[in-house]
N, C-alpha and C positions, 0 to 999 in steps of 0.2 A: 054634518059630522056627528052630531049627537045621535041622530037616528041610526047612522051606520054603527056607532059604538054599541047602541042598545041591541042591534041585531047580532053583533059579534058576541056580546055577553050572554044574550039569550041562548044562542047556539052553544056556547060554552057550558052553561048550566044544564042544558038539555043533555050534553055529552056526559057530564058528571052524573046526572040522574040515571042515565042508562048504564054507566059504569058501576054505579052502586048496586043496581039490580043484577047485572051479569057477573060482576066481580066484587062481592061484598067486602073482601079484605083489601080492595085496591084503593079505596077512597080515603085519603088522609087530609087533603086540603091544607097542606102546609106550605110554607114559603110566602114571600111577598115580592112585589115588583116596584121599581122606581124608575121614572124617566130621568135620565142624566142630562141629555141634550136633545132638544127638538130637532136639531139638524147638525150634523158634523160636515155637511157640504158634499159628501159622497155617499154612495151605497157600498157597504162593506162586504165585498165578495171574499176577501182573504183577511186573516187576522193572526197576529203573533205578538205575545207579550215578551218584552225584553227584560233582562235582569236589573234594570234601573227603574222598574215600575212604570214604564211607558209602553204603549201598545201601538204597533204599526198596523195600520188598516189601509187596504187599497182595493181598487176596483179594476176595471180595464180602461184603456186610454182612448178607445174609439167609440165612446158612447155620446159624443157631443160634449158641450160645455157642462161642467159640474156647477155646484152652487158655492164654491169657495175658490177665490182667486189665488194664483201663485204670488209669492211675495216679490217686492221690488220691481214690479213691472215685467217679470219674466214671462216668456211665451215659448212655445215649442211648435215646430212644424210637424204636421201629421198627414202623410200621404194616404193613410189607410182610413181616415175618418171622412166619410162622404159628406157629413153635415158641417164640417169645420176644419179648414186647412190650417189655420193659425189658432192655436189653443192657448189661452192665457189663464186657464183654470187648472186646479190641482186634481189629481186622481188618486192621491195617497195623502194620508194625514198621520201625524204622530199624536196620539192621545195621552195626555199626562193624567194619570189616575188621581194623584194628590190634589191637583188644582182643577180637575174637571175641565181641561182646556184642550184645544186642538191646534196643531201647527201644520200648515200646508207643506207638502213635500212634492218634489218634481221627479216624476218617472218619465224617461225619454221613449221607451219602447213598450209595446203592448203586453200587459201582464194577464190578459184574459185567460181564465181557467189554468192558472199556473200552479206551482208547488214550491215548497220551501222547508227549511229546517234551521233551528238555532244551533250555530256551530260552537265548539268548545270554548272559544274566546268570548262568547256572548253576542256575536254578530249574527244578524239574520242573513242567511244565504238563500237566495230566492231564484228560481230557475224557470225558463221556458215561457210559454204564452202563445200568442198568435201573430201572424204576419212578421213584422220586423222584430218581434220579441221571442220568436219560437226557439232560437238557439242562444239566447242571452242569459247570462248569470248576473244577478244584481246583488249587491252587498249593502247592508245598512249596519253601521257600527253600533254596538250595544251600549257603549259608555261615551256618549258624545252629545253635548247639549244642543249644538246647532248643525249637526251633520245632515247630509242628504244622501239620496241613493247614488251609488257608484255602479256603473254598468260595464260588463265585459262582453262585447258583441258576439264573440265566437267561443264562449265558455263551454258550450255543449257541442257534441259531434252531430247528434240527430235533433230534429225538431221535436220539442216536448210540449204537447198540449193535452191536458188532463192526465198528467203523470203523477206518480207518488214518490216522495223523497223519504229517506230514513238515514239517521246518523248511525254509523257503524262503530264497533268497539275501538277501532284505531283512530277515530275522529273524522274520518272521511264521510262524505255523503254519497249514498247510492241513489240514482234516479232511475225509476222503473216504469217502463211502458209509456203510455200516451197514445193519442189517436194514430192508428196505422204504424205503431212502433211496438213490435213484439220482441223487445230487447231491453238492455239496461246499460248504464255507464256510470262512471264515478267522477266525483269532483271533490277536491282539486285533482288535476291530472298528474300522473307520474309517467316516467318513460315507459313503464310496463302497461299503463292503462290508457294510452292514447287511442282507444278504439271502443267499439260497442260489442256487447256479448248477447248472442241470441238467447231468448227465453221462449221456447215453443209452447209452454203452458199458456202464455197470453194469446197465442193464435188459437189454441185448442178451446179456449173459453170465449172466443170472439163470436158473437152472433151477427151474421151478415146483415148489413144496412141498419143495425140497431146498436151493436157493440155490447153493452151490458158488462164490460170488463174494464172500463176506464176508472181512473183513481182506484187501483186495486188496494185492498186493505193489507198493509205490510206491518209486521211486528217482529222485533228482535227477540228470538228465543234465548233463554239463559245458556244454551249450549253454543251460542255464537252464530247460529244459522237463522235464516229468515222464514217466518210463516207468511205465506202469500195466499190471499183469498181473492178470487176474481170470478164474477158471474155467480156460479153456484158450487164452485169447486175450490180446493185448497191443496197446497203442497208445503213441505218443509224443504227449503232450498239452501244449498251450499253455494253462495255467490262467488267464493274464492276459487272454487273448482268448476263452477258452472254445471252443477249436478243436482238433480232432484233426488233427495234422500228418502222421501216418503210422499205418497199420494193419499190424502185423506178421503173419507167417503163424501159423496155429494150431499149437500145439505138437504134434508128431507123435504119433499115437495118439488124440488128442482127449480124453484123460481129464482130469477136473478136478483142479486142484492147490490150490485155496483152500478155506477152511472151508465145510462140515465135512469135506471130503476131505483138507484140512490137509497139504499138502506144505510146503516152505519154499523160500526164495530169498535170494540175495545179489547185490549189485553187486560183481563181481570187482575186485580192487585196481586203482586208477587210477595209472598211472605218468606222472609229469610230466617232460617233456623240453623245455627251452627255453620253459617256461611253458605248454605245451600238452599235452593228453591225446589221443593218436592213436587209441587202441583202448579201446572201452567194451563190456564184455561182462556179460551177466546169466546166472546159473546158477540153475535151478529143479530141485529134487530131491524125489522121493518123492510121497506122496499116496495116494489111494484110487481104484480104477477106477470107471467109470460104474456106477451101481446099488448101490454098496457101502453107502451110507447107508440106503437102503430095505431092503436085505437085513439090515443090522445090527439094524434095528428088529425084524426077525423072528427074530433069534438066529442068523443066517447071517453068518459073519465072513469076508469075502473077503480073499485075499492082497493086501497093500498093493503099491503100485507100487515097482519096483526100478530105475527109470530116472531119469536127470537129463537135462534139456535145456539146452543152452548156445547163446546167440545173441549175435553181435557186432552190436550195434545201431548202431555207428558205420559199418558197411559200407553202401554205396549200396543193395545188394540183400541184406539180411540173411536168413539161413536158420538153422534150428535144427540143431544137431549133437547126436545122442543118445548117451548112455553108460549102462552098467549099473553099479549099485552092487553091493558084495559081498553085500548082503542087502536085502530089502524094508523100507520104513520109511514109516510114517504118524505124524503128530504129532511129527516130529523138529524140531530147531532147528539152523539153520546160522549159524555165527559165523566172522568173519574174525579170524585170529590175527595177532599183530604181525609174524610172519615171512612173511606173505602167503599162507599156506596157509588152507584152509577146514576147519573142524571141523563134523561132522554128529553130533548127540548127541540123546539122549532118544527117546521114542516106542515104537511097537509095530509088529509085522509083519503084523497082521490087523485088519480092521475100519476104523472111522473115528473122528473126534472125536465127542464126545457122551457123555452119562451111560451108562456100561456098554457102550459100543459098540466098545471096543478090546480086543484080545487079543494074547498073545505079546509081552511086552516085549522090546525090542531093547536089551540092556545094554551093547553095545560101541559106543563112538564110532568114527567113521571120519574119517581125515584125507584131504582131497582136495588134491593138489598140481597146481594148475591149469596150471603151466608144463611139466609132464611130457608126454611123448607119450601119446596116447590108449591105453587099456588098461593104463596103468601109473601111474594117478593116485591110486588109492584104497589106503589102508593101514588095516587094522582095528586098533583099539587095545584095551588091556586093559579088561575089563568092570567095571562097578559091580555091586553086589549088590542095589541098590534100584531097583525098577521106577519109571520116570518116564513116566507115560502122559498121559491127558487133564489139561489145566491144570497142566503142568509148565513150568519156565522155566530159562534159562541165559544168563549174560552173561560177558563178558571183564572181568577185574579189571586194575587198573594193574600189579599184580605178576605178570601174565601167566597166572595160574591162571584156570580157568573155574568160576564159582560156579553151583551147580545146586540147585534146590529145587522144591517143589510136587509135584503129582499128586493129583487128587481127581476120581474118575470117578462120584461120587455127588452127589445133590442137596444133601445135608447132610453134615456131618462124620460119617463112619462108620468104625469101627475094627475091627469084627468081622463075620464071616459075609458077606463080600463078596469078590469075586475080587481086587480091588485096593483095600485099605484106604486111607483118607485118609492122605497122607504129610506129616508136619510137619518132617522132618529137613532139614538143610542140609549139603551136601557140596561138595568141590572136586575137580575133575579137573585134574591137572598134566600138560600135554603133555610129550612126551619131551624137549623142549628144556630142561626143568627137572630133568633127570637130574643128580644130584650130580657125575657124571663129567665133565660139561660146564662145571663151575664156571670153569675156566681160560679157556674160550672166551667166556664170557658178559661182555658189556660192562657197565660201571657208569658211569652219567652223573654227572659232577661239576659241570658247568655247561652251560647255565644252570640256575638253581634252579627248582624246581616253582612253578607259578602265574605263570610268565613271560608277559607279553603280547607278541604278535607281530602285526605288520602285514602285510597282503598285499604280496607281492613283496619282502619284507625278507630280507636275507641273515642266516641263523642260523649262528652258530659254536658247535658242540657239542664239549665236551671230555669225554673218557671214558677209563676205565682198562680194559685187558684184560691178564690175566696171561700168557697164551700168545702166541706169535707171531701178529701180525695180517696177514691177507691183505687189502690195500687194495681188491682187486676184489670182496671178499665183504662189504663194509660197505654197509648200507642205512640210511636214516633214514625211518621211517614215522610217519604220523599216523593215529590211529584215533578215530573219533567214538564216544562212549559211547551205546549204543542202548537203546531201550525195548522190552523183550521180553514178549510174551504170545502165546499161541495159535500157536506155531510160526513167529512172524515177529518179527524184530528191526527195529523202525522206526528210521529215520535212520542205519542202519549204513553206514559207508563207511570205506575205507582208502586213503590216498594215499602213494605212494612219492615222496619229494621229490627234486627235481633236484639233482645235484651230490653225491650220497651217496658216490661213490667217490673224492672228492678228500680223501684222508686223509694227514695229516702227523704224524710223531712229534714231540712237544714236551717229552718228558721220559721218565724211566724208566717203562715200562709205560703211559705217558700219550699220548693222541692227540687230534687235533682233526679234525673234519670240517666242511666248509662245505656248507650246504644252503639252497636258496631256498624261502621260504614260497610257498604257492599264490597265484596271481595275483588271484583274485576269489572272491566268494561263490557263484558258479555251481559252482565246483569244491569249495570248502570253505565252507559257510555260516558266518557269524559265530557264535562260541561256543567251547566248551571241547573240547579234544582231548587224547588221550594221545599223547605223542611217545616213540618208541623208537629206539634204535640197535640194529641187527641185525648180528651177525657170524657168518658161516657158518651162517645160519638159526637162530642162537640169539639171542633178543632180551634186551635189558636190561630191568630194571624201567622202567616209563614215568615221565615227568614230566608234570604238567598244564601245558598252555599254552592261552591264550585268543587266539583269532583275531579280528581286526577290521580 
């Protein structure tokens, strides 16, 4: 093991050296890593934080026995698992951030490559999968100490495998695409929505025998319509009228960015001014070039893409602007940090997604500062020592750390004699804003209390403490939606910078107040739970949970 770690670290430092030569402004070497648990018993293919500071993590159910037993002697029958008909092990766990502990959960049907969203009441609504799970909707309550999964066998009309979910302004969930599904549907169902709706764009972006349009990147535009990116194309879509409103230019180069080429994407932070968002931008990074999936099947591992495409969809005539990352990356995850920066983490630099199809782990996260001038936006961070390849995950926690787990490039749990053994560990990446030297700069929110309810267009008075001198012009208030992460995409991810964040007043020794206006509607912030942060000189406070309605 020591020898393998040395090889990984040596490769990492070699990557950094090359990055410093090719991109002299890219190397910052910030951030730090900590191993939280050597094993949580499962490999985390899917992950969602709940508004009680617990994280639901789950894999698929047909991988054989996991390394954590179900409680109270429970077992489940599995006709789909060729290695194990009676399974007494868990394939989902609840991770308690505060106690750093896990509790095994029982999933009855196969969640392999499924999707999900946090509903307005704080429950995780999770849908689809494989075999007996392909039409199932599963619910995990958000405020319950000893709850387990509840399953609805026929919650979906169509089978959904590799689909994308998004919360809509009215609180419903839309489920888009999936393998051989060029359509969408809604959940919960109503009398008018007991059907599926065709979406020809998904068929148009489907590469025969390869696909490259699974897990489409979907974002809610502030006008209430959906931006949908699949393969190398994108549209603005009115889901209520089943109408394409705009077709965007193909991303330059034409290379695919969705599964199995598996790039990643984010909706860049939305800044509210007088209740409006003037600029809406999408950032798509990484992936694999055309032909890479076919080549990987033959044992030829192409270099991953090293480009990001950025497009301002709020422009009348939007065009892509291309940038180069410090290194190539496929199967990476892109997360919005509370201070408005973007974190790119996990993945490899060769091959594609799929069992055994990836090579050369990229151990260094990268920070993307989207407000910086072009060619000065990327900063390479300190490396992990654990490869996070296919089926790895990452989410933002309320304490501003990044929770990282998963990586299983085999059909079953395999720990020896493979390039990348199944990974059961859980670790945290702490961005440089958590450096102890910045303690005096970091705000601490003292009111409102966590779990505060906020109405649209409501004025929010936030009181906080900062030990060092405060620069009123460097205070921001941000809202971040907790996202559902799987397969290099964080569904429902969005960050809003609230209006009035620079109206700061001192109200006591080291104590300040800032007034901020809540978003005006569900088009900008769908009803539900958000993490609210005060940011001072790019250093965020711990968040508090607020519910928007």
